[in-house]
mmJSON file of the N, C-alpha and C atoms, coordinates in Angstrom:
{"data_MODEL":{"atom_site":{
"group_PDB":["ATOM","ATOM","ATOM","ATOM","ATOM","ATOM","ATOM","ATOM","ATOM","ATOM","ATOM","ATOM","ATOM","ATOM","ATOM","ATOM","ATOM","ATOM","ATOM","ATOM","ATOM","ATOM","ATOM","ATOM","ATOM","ATOM","ATOM","ATOM","ATOM","ATOM","ATOM","ATOM","ATOM","ATOM","ATOM","ATOM","ATOM","ATOM","ATOM","ATOM","ATOM","ATOM","ATOM","ATOM","ATOM","ATOM","ATOM","ATOM","ATOM","ATOM","ATOM","ATOM","ATOM","ATOM","ATOM","ATOM","ATOM","ATOM","ATOM","ATOM","ATOM","ATOM","ATOM","ATOM","ATOM","ATOM","ATOM","ATOM","ATOM","ATOM","ATOM","ATOM","ATOM","ATOM","ATOM","ATOM","ATOM","ATOM","ATOM","ATOM","ATOM","ATOM","ATOM","ATOM","ATOM","ATOM","ATOM","ATOM","ATOM","ATOM","ATOM","ATOM","ATOM","ATOM","ATOM","ATOM","ATOM","ATOM","ATOM","ATOM","ATOM","ATOM","ATOM","ATOM","ATOM","ATOM","ATOM","ATOM","ATOM","ATOM","ATOM","ATOM","ATOM","ATOM","ATOM","ATOM","ATOM","ATOM","ATOM","ATOM","ATOM","ATOM","ATOM","ATOM","ATOM","ATOM","ATOM","ATOM","ATOM","ATOM","ATOM","ATOM","ATOM","ATOM","ATOM","ATOM","ATOM","ATOM","ATOM","ATOM","ATOM","ATOM","ATOM","ATOM","ATOM","ATOM","ATOM","ATOM","ATOM","ATOM","ATOM","ATOM","ATOM","ATOM","ATOM","ATOM","ATOM","ATOM","ATOM","ATOM","ATOM","ATOM","ATOM","ATOM","ATOM","ATOM","ATOM","ATOM","ATOM","ATOM","ATOM","ATOM","ATOM","ATOM","ATOM","ATOM","ATOM","ATOM","ATOM","ATOM","ATOM","ATOM","ATOM","ATOM","ATOM","ATOM","ATOM","ATOM","ATOM","ATOM","ATOM","ATOM","ATOM","ATOM","ATOM","ATOM","ATOM","ATOM","ATOM","ATOM","ATOM","ATOM","ATOM","ATOM","ATOM","ATOM","ATOM","ATOM","ATOM","ATOM","ATOM","ATOM","ATOM","ATOM","ATOM","ATOM","ATOM","ATOM","ATOM","ATOM","ATOM","ATOM","ATOM","ATOM","ATOM"],
"id":[1,2,3,4,5,6,7,8,9,10,11,12,13,14,15,16,17,18,19,20,21,22,23,24,25,26,27,28,29,30,31,32,33,34,35,36,37,38,39,40,41,42,43,44,45,46,47,48,49,50,51,52,53,54,55,56,57,58,59,60,61,62,63,64,65,66,67,68,69,70,71,72,73,74,75,76,77,78,79,80,81,82,83,84,85,86,87,88,89,90,91,92,93,94,95,96,97,98,99,100,101,102,103,104,105,106,107,108,109,110,111,112,113,114,115,116,117,118,119,120,121,122,123,124,125,126,127,128,129,130,131,132,133,134,135,136,137,138,139,140,141,142,143,144,145,146,147,148,149,150,151,152,153,154,155,156,157,158,159,160,161,162,163,164,165,166,167,168,169,170,171,172,173,174,175,176,177,178,179,180,181,182,183,184,185,186,187,188,189,190,191,192,193,194,195,196,197,198,199,200,201,202,203,204,205,206,207,208,209,210,211,212,213,214,215,216,217,218,219,220,221,222,223,224,225],
"type_symbol":["N","C","C","N","C","C","N","C","C","N","C","C","N","C","C","N","C","C","N","C","C","N","C","C","N","C","C","N","C","C","N","C","C","N","C","C","N","C","C","N","C","C","N","C","C","N","C","C","N","C","C","N","C","C","N","C","C","N","C","C","N","C","C","N","C","C","N","C","C","N","C","C","N","C","C","N","C","C","N","C","C","N","C","C","N","C","C","N","C","C","N","C","C","N","C","C","N","C","C","N","C","C","N","C","C","N","C","C","N","C","C","N","C","C","N","C","C","N","C","C","N","C","C","N","C","C","N","C","C","N","C","C","N","C","C","N","C","C","N","C","C","N","C","C","N","C","C","N","C","C","N","C","C","N","C","C","N","C","C","N","C","C","N","C","C","N","C","C","N","C","C","N","C","C","N","C","C","N","C","C","N","C","C","N","C","C","N","C","C","N","C","C","N","C","C","N","C","C","N","C","C","N","C","C","N","C","C","N","C","C","N","C","C","N","C","C","N","C","C","N","C","C","N","C","C"],
"label_atom_id":["N","CA","C","N","CA","C","N","CA","C","N","CA","C","N","CA","C","N","CA","C","N","CA","C","N","CA","C","N","CA","C","N","CA","C","N","CA","C","N","CA","C","N","CA","C","N","CA","C","N","CA","C","N","CA","C","N","CA","C","N","CA","C","N","CA","C","N","CA","C","N","CA","C","N","CA","C","N","CA","C","N","CA","C","N","CA","C","N","CA","C","N","CA","C","N","CA","C","N","CA","C","N","CA","C","N","CA","C","N","CA","C","N","CA","C","N","CA","C","N","CA","C","N","CA","C","N","CA","C","N","CA","C","N","CA","C","N","CA","C","N","CA","C","N","CA","C","N","CA","C","N","CA","C","N","CA","C","N","CA","C","N","CA","C","N","CA","C","N","CA","C","N","CA","C","N","CA","C","N","CA","C","N","CA","C","N","CA","C","N","CA","C","N","CA","C","N","CA","C","N","CA","C","N","CA","C","N","CA","C","N","CA","C","N","CA","C","N","CA","C","N","CA","C","N","CA","C","N","CA","C","N","CA","C","N","CA","C","N","CA","C","N","CA","C","N","CA","C","N","CA","C","N","CA","C","N","CA","C","N","CA","C"],
"label_alt_id":[null,null,null,null,null,null,null,null,null,null,null,null,null,null,null,null,null,null,null,null,null,null,null,null,null,null,null,null,null,null,null,null,null,null,null,null,null,null,null,null,null,null,null,null,null,null,null,null,null,null,null,null,null,null,null,null,null,null,null,null,null,null,null,null,null,null,null,null,null,null,null,null,null,null,null,null,null,null,null,null,null,null,null,null,null,null,null,null,null,null,null,null,null,null,null,null,null,null,null,null,null,null,null,null,null,null,null,null,null,null,null,null,null,null,null,null,null,null,null,null,null,null,null,null,null,null,null,null,null,null,null,null,null,null,null,null,null,null,null,null,null,null,null,null,null,null,null,null,null,null,null,null,null,null,null,null,null,null,null,null,null,null,null,null,null,null,null,null,null,null,null,null,null,null,null,null,null,null,null,null,null,null,null,null,null,null,null,null,null,null,null,null,null,null,null,null,null,null,null,null,null,null,null,null,null,null,null,null,null,null,null,null,null,null,null,null,null,null,null,null,null,null,null,null,null],
"label_comp_id":["MET","MET","MET","LEU","LEU","LEU","VAL","VAL","VAL","LEU","LEU","LEU","SER","SER","SER","ARG","ARG","ARG","TYR","TYR","TYR","LYS","LYS","LYS","ASP","ASP","ASP","GLN","GLN","GLN","CYS","CYS","CYS","ILE","ILE","ILE","TYR","TYR","TYR","ILE","ILE","ILE","GLY","GLY","GLY","ASP","ASP","ASP","ASP","ASP","ASP","ILE","ILE","ILE","VAL","VAL","VAL","VAL","VAL","VAL","THR","THR","THR","VAL","VAL","VAL","VAL","VAL","VAL","ASP","ASP","ASP","VAL","VAL","VAL","ARG","ARG","ARG","GLY","GLY","GLY","ASP","ASP","ASP","ARG","ARG","ARG","ILE","ILE","ILE","ARG","ARG","ARG","LEU","LEU","LEU","GLY","GLY","GLY","ILE","ILE","ILE","GLU","GLU","GLU","ALA","ALA","ALA","PRO","PRO","PRO","LYS","LYS","LYS","ASN","ASN","ASN","ILE","ILE","ILE","PRO","PRO","PRO","VAL","VAL","VAL","HIS","HIS","HIS","ARG","ARG","ARG","GLN","GLN","GLN","GLU","GLU","GLU","ILE","ILE","ILE","TYR","TYR","TYR","GLU","GLU","GLU","LYS","LYS","LYS","ALA","ALA","ALA","LYS","LYS","LYS","ARG","ARG","ARG","GLU","GLU","GLU","ASN","ASN","ASN","GLU","GLU","GLU","THR","THR","THR","SER","SER","SER","THR","THR","THR","THR","THR","THR","PRO","PRO","PRO","ALA","ALA","ALA","LEU","LEU","LEU","PRO","PRO","PRO","GLU","GLU","GLU","GLU","GLU","GLU","SER","SER","SER","ASP","ASP","ASP","ILE","ILE","ILE","LEU","LEU","LEU","GLU","GLU","GLU","PHE","PHE","PHE","SER","SER","SER","VAL","VAL","VAL","HIS","HIS","HIS"],
"label_asym_id":["A","A","A","A","A","A","A","A","A","A","A","A","A","A","A","A","A","A","A","A","A","A","A","A","A","A","A","A","A","A","A","A","A","A","A","A","A","A","A","A","A","A","A","A","A","A","A","A","A","A","A","A","A","A","A","A","A","A","A","A","A","A","A","A","A","A","A","A","A","A","A","A","A","A","A","A","A","A","A","A","A","A","A","A","A","A","A","A","A","A","A","A","A","A","A","A","A","A","A","A","A","A","A","A","A","A","A","A","A","A","A","A","A","A","A","A","A","A","A","A","A","A","A","A","A","A","A","A","A","A","A","A","A","A","A","A","A","A","A","A","A","A","A","A","A","A","A","A","A","A","A","A","A","A","A","A","A","A","A","A","A","A","A","A","A","A","A","A","A","A","A","A","A","A","A","A","A","A","A","A","A","A","A","A","A","A","A","A","A","A","A","A","A","A","A","A","A","A","A","A","A","A","A","A","A","A","A","A","A","A","A","A","A","A","A","A","A","A","A","A","A","A","A","A","A"],
"label_entity_id":["1","1","1","1","1","1","1","1","1","1","1","1","1","1","1","1","1","1","1","1","1","1","1","1","1","1","1","1","1","1","1","1","1","1","1","1","1","1","1","1","1","1","1","1","1","1","1","1","1","1","1","1","1","1","1","1","1","1","1","1","1","1","1","1","1","1","1","1","1","1","1","1","1","1","1","1","1","1","1","1","1","1","1","1","1","1","1","1","1","1","1","1","1","1","1","1","1","1","1","1","1","1","1","1","1","1","1","1","1","1","1","1","1","1","1","1","1","1","1","1","1","1","1","1","1","1","1","1","1","1","1","1","1","1","1","1","1","1","1","1","1","1","1","1","1","1","1","1","1","1","1","1","1","1","1","1","1","1","1","1","1","1","1","1","1","1","1","1","1","1","1","1","1","1","1","1","1","1","1","1","1","1","1","1","1","1","1","1","1","1","1","1","1","1","1","1","1","1","1","1","1","1","1","1","1","1","1","1","1","1","1","1","1","1","1","1","1","1","1","1","1","1","1","1","1"],
"label_seq_id":[1,1,1,2,2,2,3,3,3,4,4,4,5,5,5,6,6,6,7,7,7,8,8,8,9,9,9,10,10,10,11,11,11,12,12,12,13,13,13,14,14,14,15,15,15,16,16,16,17,17,17,18,18,18,19,19,19,20,20,20,21,21,21,22,22,22,23,23,23,24,24,24,25,25,25,26,26,26,27,27,27,28,28,28,29,29,29,30,30,30,31,31,31,32,32,32,33,33,33,34,34,34,35,35,35,36,36,36,37,37,37,38,38,38,39,39,39,40,40,40,41,41,41,42,42,42,43,43,43,44,44,44,45,45,45,46,46,46,47,47,47,48,48,48,49,49,49,50,50,50,51,51,51,52,52,52,53,53,53,54,54,54,55,55,55,56,56,56,57,57,57,58,58,58,59,59,59,60,60,60,61,61,61,62,62,62,63,63,63,64,64,64,65,65,65,66,66,66,67,67,67,68,68,68,69,69,69,70,70,70,71,71,71,72,72,72,73,73,73,74,74,74,75,75,75],
"pdbx_PDB_ins_code":[null,null,null,null,null,null,null,null,null,null,null,null,null,null,null,null,null,null,null,null,null,null,null,null,null,null,null,null,null,null,null,null,null,null,null,null,null,null,null,null,null,null,null,null,null,null,null,null,null,null,null,null,null,null,null,null,null,null,null,null,null,null,null,null,null,null,null,null,null,null,null,null,null,null,null,null,null,null,null,null,null,null,null,null,null,null,null,null,null,null,null,null,null,null,null,null,null,null,null,null,null,null,null,null,null,null,null,null,null,null,null,null,null,null,null,null,null,null,null,null,null,null,null,null,null,null,null,null,null,null,null,null,null,null,null,null,null,null,null,null,null,null,null,null,null,null,null,null,null,null,null,null,null,null,null,null,null,null,null,null,null,null,null,null,null,null,null,null,null,null,null,null,null,null,null,null,null,null,null,null,null,null,null,null,null,null,null,null,null,null,null,null,null,null,null,null,null,null,null,null,null,null,null,null,null,null,null,null,null,null,null,null,null,null,null,null,null,null,null,null,null,null,null,null,null],
"Cartn_x":[-10.372,-10.726,-12.184,-12.9,-14.284,-14.287,-14.937,-15.019,-16.473,-16.712,-18.058,-18.136,-19.301,-19.558,-20.396,-20.019,-20.75,-20.839,-21.885,-22.041,-21.665,-21.533,-21.245,-22.26,-21.761,-22.544,-23.018,-22.659,-22.995,-21.87,-22.227,-21.28,-21.055,-19.961,-19.638,-19.338,-19.922,-19.673,-18.719,-17.729,-16.798,-17.007,-17.635,-18.017,-19.028,-19.053,-19.984,-19.366,-18.037,-17.341,-16.709,-16.635,-15.929,-16.891,-16.93,-17.789,-16.917,-16.99,-16.27,-17.325,-17.199,-18.177,-17.496,-18.145,-17.648,-18.053,-17.08,-17.341,-17.421,-16.56,-16.525,-15.937,-16.376,-15.842,-15.497,-14.244,-13.794,-12.925,-13.481,-12.726,-12.355,-11.048,-10.595,-10.164,-10.499,-10.143,-11.398,-11.316,-12.421,-11.878,-12.736,-12.385,-13.231,-12.566,-13.254,-13.202,-14.272,-14.297,-14.336,-13.499,-13.425,-13.675,-14.678,-14.962,-14.572,-13.652,-13.189,-12.866,-12.929,-12.537,-11.091,-10.774,-9.422,-8.35,-8.735,-7.743,-7.429,-8.084,-7.804,-7.106,-5.816,-5.104,-5.595,-5.695,-6.091,-5.027,-4.375,-3.289,-3.43,-2.949,-2.793,-1.682,-1.74,-0.783,0.657,0.967,2.358,2.868,1.994,2.391,2.611,1.72,1.841,3.148,3.445,4.66,5.92,5.905,7.061,7.295,6.24,6.364,6.859,6.365,6.785,8.279,8.739,10.174,11.011,10.582,11.331,11.38,10.275,10.252,11.184,11.23,12.107,13.574,13.927,15.337,15.718,14.783,15.125,15.178,14.493,14.511,15.583,16.218,17.297,18.601,19.224,20.454,21.569,22.32,23.446,24.564,25.224,26.356,27.541,28.291,29.441,30.537,31.257,32.414,33.488,34.317,35.368,36.272,36.527,37.405,36.749,35.427,34.704,34.625,35.034,34.937,36.174,35.948,37.056,37.345,38.592,38.979,39.275,38.764,38.998,39.709,40.613,41.247,40.967,40.757,40.459,41.727,42.149,43.372,43.01],
"Cartn_y":[15.641,14.556,14.723,13.649,13.623,13.213,13.984,13.671,13.368,12.194,11.758,11.404,11.585,11.122,9.86,8.846,7.586,7.106,6.391,5.754,4.284,3.636,2.205,1.462,0.5,-0.359,0.337,1.592,2.246,2.016,2.083,1.758,2.934,2.823,3.713,2.811,3.103,2.331,3.107,2.407,2.978,2.186,2.833,2.115,1.04,-0.01,-1.108,-2.255,-2.253,-3.429,-3.282,-2.064,-1.861,-1.282,-1.923,-1.471,-1.298,-0.105,0.179,0.336,-0.483,-0.478,-0.068,0.822,1.175,0.039,-0.722,-1.901,-1.544,-0.622,-0.287,1.101,1.8,3.116,3.084,3.37,3.417,4.651,5.671,6.904,7.519,7.72,8.329,7.3,6.029,4.969,4.335,3.996,3.286,2.018,1.039,-0.181,-0.194,-0.43,-0.478,-1.88,-2.285,-3.525,-3.139,-3.767,-3.423,-4.669,-4.6,-5.68,-5.19,-5.917,-5.544,-6.81,-6.739,-7.898,-8.283,-9.558,-10.049,-9.399,-8.905,-8.288,-6.836,-6.302,-4.944,-5.047,-4.684,-4.781,-3.714,-4.095,-3.182,-3.293,-2.176,-2.18,-0.987,-1.154,-0.009,0.868,2.159,3.102,2.709,2.36,2.058,0.806,-0.164,-1.379,-1.06,-0.263,0.132,0.887,1.852,2.656,1.809,0.872,-0.008,-0.878,-1.455,-2.297,-1.472,-0.254,0.615,0.935,1.252,1.53,0.307,-0.871,-2.097,-2.409,-2.171,-2.398,-1.441,-0.203,0.777,0.41,-0.042,-0.38,-1.686,-2.615,-3.899,-3.8,-2.824,-2.697,-1.73,-1.022,-0.124,-0.89,-1.196,-1.982,-1.191,-1.875,-1.241,-1.051,0.082,0.328,-0.489,-1.07,-1.874,-0.989,-1.541,-0.84,-0.78,0.229,0.38,-0.848,-1.447,-2.618,-3.852,-3.831,-4.974,-4.917,-3.802,-3.664,-4.267,-5.184,-5.824,-5.046,-4.935,-4.258,-5.29,-5.053,-5.951,-5.181,-5.859,-5.241,-6.102,-5.442,-6.149,-6.165,-7.325,-7.424,-7.57],
"Cartn_z":[-1.269,-0.362,0.05,-0.034,0.421,1.889,2.738,4.171,4.502,5.098,5.444,6.922,7.495,8.861,8.774,9.527,9.539,10.984,11.293,12.585,12.46,13.605,13.625,12.762,12.001,11.107,9.828,9.614,8.362,7.356,6.068,4.994,4.062,3.355,2.24,1.059,-0.074,-1.287,-2.184,-2.703,-3.676,-4.957,-5.919,-7.132,-6.776,-7.571,-7.342,-6.567,-6.423,-5.91,-4.533,-4.002,-2.737,-1.708,-0.536,0.559,1.799,2.398,3.638,4.729,5.782,6.87,8.167,8.922,10.254,11.176,11.649,12.466,13.945,14.399,15.819,15.997,17.039,17.387,18.87,19.184,20.585,20.78,21.384,21.596,20.26,20.062,18.811,17.776,18.011,17.059,16.493,15.219,14.579,13.947,13.794,13.06,11.813,10.701,9.412,8.852,8.225,7.456,5.987,5.183,3.764,2.936,2.089,1.148,-0.237,-0.861,-2.193,-2.969,-4.292,-5.09,-4.811,-4.963,-4.676,-5.546,-6.723,-7.596,-7.224,-6.193,-5.724,-4.376,-4.311,-3.038,-2.052,-0.791,0.278,1.369,1.682,2.671,3.607,4.831,5.725,5.157,5.443,4.871,5.171,6.41,6.764,6.053,5.833,5.118,3.641,3.07,1.666,1.429,2.306,2.14,2.315,3.257,3.456,2.213,1.683,0.487,-0.694,-0.809,-1.907,-1.796,-0.585,-0.381,-0.712,-0.257,-0.52,-2.01,-2.716,-4.16,-4.882,-4.441,-5.077,-4.895,-3.701,-3.46,-4.134,-4.264,-4.885,-6.398,-6.985,-8.439,-8.923,-7.988,-8.37,-8.263,-9.401,-9.341,-8.658,-7.833,-7.166,-8.18,-8.081,-8.965,-8.48,-9.393,-8.963,-8.391,-7.442,-6.893,-7.97,-7.905,-8.911,-8.952,-7.802,-7.756,-8.368,-8.557,-9.13,-10.651,-11.245,-12.694,-13.332,-14.246,-14.959,-16.225,-16.525,-17.766,-18.82,-20.003,-21.129,-22.228,-22.874,-24.029,-25.236,-26.354,-27.588,-28.434,-28.909,-29.739,-31.176],
"occupancy":[1.0,1.0,1.0,1.0,1.0,1.0,1.0,1.0,1.0,1.0,1.0,1.0,1.0,1.0,1.0,1.0,1.0,1.0,1.0,1.0,1.0,1.0,1.0,1.0,1.0,1.0,1.0,1.0,1.0,1.0,1.0,1.0,1.0,1.0,1.0,1.0,1.0,1.0,1.0,1.0,1.0,1.0,1.0,1.0,1.0,1.0,1.0,1.0,1.0,1.0,1.0,1.0,1.0,1.0,1.0,1.0,1.0,1.0,1.0,1.0,1.0,1.0,1.0,1.0,1.0,1.0,1.0,1.0,1.0,1.0,1.0,1.0,1.0,1.0,1.0,1.0,1.0,1.0,1.0,1.0,1.0,1.0,1.0,1.0,1.0,1.0,1.0,1.0,1.0,1.0,1.0,1.0,1.0,1.0,1.0,1.0,1.0,1.0,1.0,1.0,1.0,1.0,1.0,1.0,1.0,1.0,1.0,1.0,1.0,1.0,1.0,1.0,1.0,1.0,1.0,1.0,1.0,1.0,1.0,1.0,1.0,1.0,1.0,1.0,1.0,1.0,1.0,1.0,1.0,1.0,1.0,1.0,1.0,1.0,1.0,1.0,1.0,1.0,1.0,1.0,1.0,1.0,1.0,1.0,1.0,1.0,1.0,1.0,1.0,1.0,1.0,1.0,1.0,1.0,1.0,1.0,1.0,1.0,1.0,1.0,1.0,1.0,1.0,1.0,1.0,1.0,1.0,1.0,1.0,1.0,1.0,1.0,1.0,1.0,1.0,1.0,1.0,1.0,1.0,1.0,1.0,1.0,1.0,1.0,1.0,1.0,1.0,1.0,1.0,1.0,1.0,1.0,1.0,1.0,1.0,1.0,1.0,1.0,1.0,1.0,1.0,1.0,1.0,1.0,1.0,1.0,1.0,1.0,1.0,1.0,1.0,1.0,1.0,1.0,1.0,1.0,1.0,1.0,1.0,1.0,1.0,1.0,1.0,1.0,1.0],
"B_iso_or_equiv":[0.0,0.0,0.0,0.0,0.0,0.0,0.0,0.0,0.0,0.0,0.0,0.0,0.0,0.0,0.0,0.0,0.0,0.0,0.0,0.0,0.0,0.0,0.0,0.0,0.0,0.0,0.0,0.0,0.0,0.0,0.0,0.0,0.0,0.0,0.0,0.0,0.0,0.0,0.0,0.0,0.0,0.0,0.0,0.0,0.0,0.0,0.0,0.0,0.0,0.0,0.0,0.0,0.0,0.0,0.0,0.0,0.0,0.0,0.0,0.0,0.0,0.0,0.0,0.0,0.0,0.0,0.0,0.0,0.0,0.0,0.0,0.0,0.0,0.0,0.0,0.0,0.0,0.0,0.0,0.0,0.0,0.0,0.0,0.0,0.0,0.0,0.0,0.0,0.0,0.0,0.0,0.0,0.0,0.0,0.0,0.0,0.0,0.0,0.0,0.0,0.0,0.0,0.0,0.0,0.0,0.0,0.0,0.0,0.0,0.0,0.0,0.0,0.0,0.0,0.0,0.0,0.0,0.0,0.0,0.0,0.0,0.0,0.0,0.0,0.0,0.0,0.0,0.0,0.0,0.0,0.0,0.0,0.0,0.0,0.0,0.0,0.0,0.0,0.0,0.0,0.0,0.0,0.0,0.0,0.0,0.0,0.0,0.0,0.0,0.0,0.0,0.0,0.0,0.0,0.0,0.0,0.0,0.0,0.0,0.0,0.0,0.0,0.0,0.0,0.0,0.0,0.0,0.0,0.0,0.0,0.0,0.0,0.0,0.0,0.0,0.0,0.0,0.0,0.0,0.0,0.0,0.0,0.0,0.0,0.0,0.0,0.0,0.0,0.0,0.0,0.0,0.0,0.0,0.0,0.0,0.0,0.0,0.0,0.0,0.0,0.0,0.0,0.0,0.0,0.0,0.0,0.0,0.0,0.0,0.0,0.0,0.0,0.0,0.0,0.0,0.0,0.0,0.0,0.0,0.0,0.0,0.0,0.0,0.0,0.0],
"pdbx_formal_charge":[null,null,null,null,null,null,null,null,null,null,null,null,null,null,null,null,null,null,null,null,null,null,null,null,null,null,null,null,null,null,null,null,null,null,null,null,null,null,null,null,null,null,null,null,null,null,null,null,null,null,null,null,null,null,null,null,null,null,null,null,null,null,null,null,null,null,null,null,null,null,null,null,null,null,null,null,null,null,null,null,null,null,null,null,null,null,null,null,null,null,null,null,null,null,null,null,null,null,null,null,null,null,null,null,null,null,null,null,null,null,null,null,null,null,null,null,null,null,null,null,null,null,null,null,null,null,null,null,null,null,null,null,null,null,null,null,null,null,null,null,null,null,null,null,null,null,null,null,null,null,null,null,null,null,null,null,null,null,null,null,null,null,null,null,null,null,null,null,null,null,null,null,null,null,null,null,null,null,null,null,null,null,null,null,null,null,null,null,null,null,null,null,null,null,null,null,null,null,null,null,null,null,null,null,null,null,null,null,null,null,null,null,null,null,null,null,null,null,null,null,null,null,null,null,null],
"auth_seq_id":[1,1,1,2,2,2,3,3,3,4,4,4,5,5,5,6,6,6,7,7,7,8,8,8,9,9,9,10,10,10,11,11,11,12,12,12,13,13,13,14,14,14,15,15,15,16,16,16,17,17,17,18,18,18,19,19,19,20,20,20,21,21,21,22,22,22,23,23,23,24,24,24,25,25,25,26,26,26,27,27,27,28,28,28,29,29,29,30,30,30,31,31,31,32,32,32,33,33,33,34,34,34,35,35,35,36,36,36,37,37,37,38,38,38,39,39,39,40,40,40,41,41,41,42,42,42,43,43,43,44,44,44,45,45,45,46,46,46,47,47,47,48,48,48,49,49,49,50,50,50,51,51,51,52,52,52,53,53,53,54,54,54,55,55,55,56,56,56,57,57,57,58,58,58,59,59,59,60,60,60,61,61,61,62,62,62,63,63,63,64,64,64,65,65,65,66,66,66,67,67,67,68,68,68,69,69,69,70,70,70,71,71,71,72,72,72,73,73,73,74,74,74,75,75,75],
"auth_comp_id":["MET","MET","MET","LEU","LEU","LEU","VAL","VAL","VAL","LEU","LEU","LEU","SER","SER","SER","ARG","ARG","ARG","TYR","TYR","TYR","LYS","LYS","LYS","ASP","ASP","ASP","GLN","GLN","GLN","CYS","CYS","CYS","ILE","ILE","ILE","TYR","TYR","TYR","ILE","ILE","ILE","GLY","GLY","GLY","ASP","ASP","ASP","ASP","ASP","ASP","ILE","ILE","ILE","VAL","VAL","VAL","VAL","VAL","VAL","THR","THR","THR","VAL","VAL","VAL","VAL","VAL","VAL","ASP","ASP","ASP","VAL","VAL","VAL","ARG","ARG","ARG","GLY","GLY","GLY","ASP","ASP","ASP","ARG","ARG","ARG","ILE","ILE","ILE","ARG","ARG","ARG","LEU","LEU","LEU","GLY","GLY","GLY","ILE","ILE","ILE","GLU","GLU","GLU","ALA","ALA","ALA","PRO","PRO","PRO","LYS","LYS","LYS","ASN","ASN","ASN","ILE","ILE","ILE","PRO","PRO","PRO","VAL","VAL","VAL","HIS","HIS","HIS","ARG","ARG","ARG","GLN","GLN","GLN","GLU","GLU","GLU","ILE","ILE","ILE","TYR","TYR","TYR","GLU","GLU","GLU","LYS","LYS","LYS","ALA","ALA","ALA","LYS","LYS","LYS","ARG","ARG","ARG","GLU","GLU","GLU","ASN","ASN","ASN","GLU","GLU","GLU","THR","THR","THR","SER","SER","SER","THR","THR","THR","THR","THR","THR","PRO","PRO","PRO","ALA","ALA","ALA","LEU","LEU","LEU","PRO","PRO","PRO","GLU","GLU","GLU","GLU","GLU","GLU","SER","SER","SER","ASP","ASP","ASP","ILE","ILE","ILE","LEU","LEU","LEU","GLU","GLU","GLU","PHE","PHE","PHE","SER","SER","SER","VAL","VAL","VAL","HIS","HIS","HIS"],
"auth_asym_id":["A","A","A","A","A","A","A","A","A","A","A","A","A","A","A","A","A","A","A","A","A","A","A","A","A","A","A","A","A","A","A","A","A","A","A","A","A","A","A","A","A","A","A","A","A","A","A","A","A","A","A","A","A","A","A","A","A","A","A","A","A","A","A","A","A","A","A","A","A","A","A","A","A","A","A","A","A","A","A","A","A","A","A","A","A","A","A","A","A","A","A","A","A","A","A","A","A","A","A","A","A","A","A","A","A","A","A","A","A","A","A","A","A","A","A","A","A","A","A","A","A","A","A","A","A","A","A","A","A","A","A","A","A","A","A","A","A","A","A","A","A","A","A","A","A","A","A","A","A","A","A","A","A","A","A","A","A","A","A","A","A","A","A","A","A","A","A","A","A","A","A","A","A","A","A","A","A","A","A","A","A","A","A","A","A","A","A","A","A","A","A","A","A","A","A","A","A","A","A","A","A","A","A","A","A","A","A","A","A","A","A","A","A","A","A","A","A","A","A","A","A","A","A","A","A"],
"auth_atom_id":["N","CA","C","N","CA","C","N","CA","C","N","CA","C","N","CA","C","N","CA","C","N","CA","C","N","CA","C","N","CA","C","N","CA","C","N","CA","C","N","CA","C","N","CA","C","N","CA","C","N","CA","C","N","CA","C","N","CA","C","N","CA","C","N","CA","C","N","CA","C","N","CA","C","N","CA","C","N","CA","C","N","CA","C","N","CA","C","N","CA","C","N","CA","C","N","CA","C","N","CA","C","N","CA","C","N","CA","C","N","CA","C","N","CA","C","N","CA","C","N","CA","C","N","CA","C","N","CA","C","N","CA","C","N","CA","C","N","CA","C","N","CA","C","N","CA","C","N","CA","C","N","CA","C","N","CA","C","N","CA","C","N","CA","C","N","CA","C","N","CA","C","N","CA","C","N","CA","C","N","CA","C","N","CA","C","N","CA","C","N","CA","C","N","CA","C","N","CA","C","N","CA","C","N","CA","C","N","CA","C","N","CA","C","N","CA","C","N","CA","C","N","CA","C","N","CA","C","N","CA","C","N","CA","C","N","CA","C","N","CA","C","N","CA","C","N","CA","C","N","CA","C","N","CA","C","N","CA","C","N","CA","C"],
"pdbx_PDB_model_num":[1,1,1,1,1,1,1,1,1,1,1,1,1,1,1,1,1,1,1,1,1,1,1,1,1,1,1,1,1,1,1,1,1,1,1,1,1,1,1,1,1,1,1,1,1,1,1,1,1,1,1,1,1,1,1,1,1,1,1,1,1,1,1,1,1,1,1,1,1,1,1,1,1,1,1,1,1,1,1,1,1,1,1,1,1,1,1,1,1,1,1,1,1,1,1,1,1,1,1,1,1,1,1,1,1,1,1,1,1,1,1,1,1,1,1,1,1,1,1,1,1,1,1,1,1,1,1,1,1,1,1,1,1,1,1,1,1,1,1,1,1,1,1,1,1,1,1,1,1,1,1,1,1,1,1,1,1,1,1,1,1,1,1,1,1,1,1,1,1,1,1,1,1,1,1,1,1,1,1,1,1,1,1,1,1,1,1,1,1,1,1,1,1,1,1,1,1,1,1,1,1,1,1,1,1,1,1,1,1,1,1,1,1,1,1,1,1,1,1,1,1,1,1,1,1]
}}}
């Protein structure tokens, strides 16, 4: 992990397309402005983790209950 110190209104560039700007500092909280291309998603950690959990549960098919399984016989 790269750790940098920045003051209000200073920026960090990630590649050529992403700019992170320190917008405000209040006590132990900072506000960041992030400029990124529309094809690069930017999410807060808690939102990202929630979406990831929801995607995992929605893509994992539920196993059928034993009573839901139909038996077929071939004649």
